[in-house]
C-alpha positions in Angstrom: 20.7 -10.1 -1.3 19.5 -8.6 -4.2 16.0 -7.3 -4.1 14.2 -8.5 -7.0 12.1 -5.2 -9.2 8.9 -6.4 -9.2 7.1 -5.3 -6.3 4.8 -6.8 -4.0 3.6 -7.4 -0.9 6.1 -8.5 2.0 4.8 -10.0 5.8 8.4 -9.1 7.7 8.6 -10.8 10.8 10.9 -8.7 13.4 10.9 -5.7 11.7 11.5 -3.1 14.3 15.1 -3.0 14.2 18.2 -4.0 13.2 18.4 -6.4 10.7 14.7 -6.5 10.0 14.5 -3.1 10.2 17.0 -2.6 7.4 15.6 -5.1 5.4 12.4 -3.5 5.8 13.7 -0.1 4.6 15.4 -1.8 1.6 11.8 -3.6 -0.1 10.7 -0.3 0.7 12.9 1.3 -1.3 12.3 -0.9 -4.1 8.9 0.0 -4.1 7.3 -3.0 -2.3 4.5 -2.7 0.1 5.9 -4.0 3.7 3.9 -5.2 6.7 6.9 -5.3 8.9 5.7 -7.0 12.6 7.0 -5.9 16.6 7.1 -7.8 19.8 6.9 -4.5 21.8 4.4 -1.9 21.9 6.6 0.9 22.5 7.9 3.1 19.5 10.7 1.8 17.5 12.5 2.7 13.8 9.5 0.6 11.9 7.4 3.6 13.3 9.7 6.2 11.9 9.4 4.2 8.3 6.1 4.0 8.4 5.7 7.5 8.8 8.0 8.6 6.5 6.2 6.2 3.9 2.4 6.4 4.4 0.5 3.8 3.1 3.4 1.4 1.9 4.5 0.6 5.2 1.9 -1.5 7.9 3.1 -2.5 11.2 1.2 -5.5 12.9 1.3 -6.6 16.8 3.0 -9.8 17.0 4.7 -12.6 19.5 5.9 -15.4 17.5 6.5 -17.6 20.6 2.5 -17.2 21.4 0.0 -18.9 18.8 -2.8 -17.4 19.5 -1.0 -14.2 18.5 -0.1 -16.0 15.0 -3.5 -17.3 14.2 -4.8 -13.6 15.5 -2.1 -12.2 12.5 -3.3 -14.6 10.2 -7.3 -13.8 10.4 -6.1 -10.0 9.7 -4.2 -10.6 6.8 -6.4 -13.4 5.7 -7.6 -10.6 3.1 -4.2 -10.0 1.4 -1.9 -11.6 -1.2 1.7 -11.7 0.4 4.6 -12.1 -2.0 7.4 -13.0 0.2 7.5 -13.9 3.9 10.6 -13.0 6.0 
């Protein structure tokens, strides 16, 4: 996968570990701002990435099987421009 060098904001659903976290880390390396979602409330690899890159990584709680949580995330991010959703 080739990631554009045009920096923007990525909303990455399921970024707490595994492939999602790897994608988040790669986008951060390329200079993107990442909003990563996590389902669990425990500390995740995404929290470590956010600590290492303050101001570049934001964490949002989201369980995509709960429509009310999707609506709440939409409301929280309504004033943000999202360039890429993954």
